[in-house]
C-alpha positions in Angstrom: 169.6 11.9 112.7 169.9 14.5 109.9 171.8 12.5 106.5 173.8 14.7 105.0 173.8 14.5 100.7 177.4 14.8 99.6 177.3 18.4 97.7 178.9 16.0 94.5 175.6 15.1 93.4 174.2 18.9 93.0 175.0 20.7 89.5 175.5 24.3 89.0 173.8 26.3 86.1 176.5 28.7 86.7 179.2 28.8 84.3 182.7 27.4 86.6 185.1 30.4 87.7 188.6 30.7 87.1 191.0 32.2 89.1 193.0 35.6 87.6 196.1 33.6 86.3 194.3 31.4 84.5 192.6 34.7 83.0 196.2 35.6 82.4 197.4 32.7 80.8 194.7 32.6 78.6 195.4 36.5 77.3 198.8 35.7 77.1 198.1 32.9 74.8 195.6 34.9 72.5 198.4 37.3 72.7 201.0 35.1 71.1 198.8 33.9 68.1 200.4 34.2 64.9 198.0 36.5 62.9 196.3 33.8 60.9 195.2 32.0 64.0 194.4 35.3 65.6 191.7 36.2 63.0 190.6 32.5 63.4 189.8 32.6 67.0 188.3 36.2 66.6 185.8 34.7 64.1 185.6 31.8 66.9 184.6 34.0 69.4 182.7 36.7 67.9 180.1 33.3 67.3 180.5 32.0 71.0 179.7 35.4 72.0 176.9 36.0 70.3 175.3 32.6 71.0 176.1 33.2 74.7 174.2 36.8 74.3 171.3 35.0 72.7 170.8 32.3 75.4 171.2 34.8 78.0 168.5 37.3 76.0 166.5 34.2 75.6 166.6 33.2 79.4 165.9 36.6 80.8 162.4 37.0 78.2 161.5 33.7 79.3 161.7 34.5 83.1 159.8 38.1 82.4 162.7 40.3 82.9 162.1 42.4 79.7 158.4 42.5 80.2 158.4 46.2 82.1 160.7 47.4 79.3 158.3 45.9 76.6 155.4 47.5 78.2 156.9 50.7 78.6 157.9 50.2 74.6 154.4 50.0 74.1 152.8 53.0 76.0 155.3 55.0 74.4 154.1 54.1 71.1 150.5 54.3 71.8 151.1 57.8 72.9 153.2 59.3 70.3 151.9 60.3 66.9 152.8 57.7 64.1 152.8 57.1 60.9 152.0 53.5 58.6 155.2 52.6 56.4 
């Protein structure tokens, strides 16, 4: 007999999915912010978004997803005339 493992033991690496009402509530909350709070939120979100971008870029590089682009850039550099700066 095959014993089933409860799914609660599995952890997902993907971010949680939110329903559209959740997103709409977030949009409404941001739109309701007074200008000083909106500026503070904007600064925080910029940092948050930049860090997420950096993590994704590092993960893609570690997984080799950028290797073809790097190889292409190296070949372009070798094949074009250039001068030392």
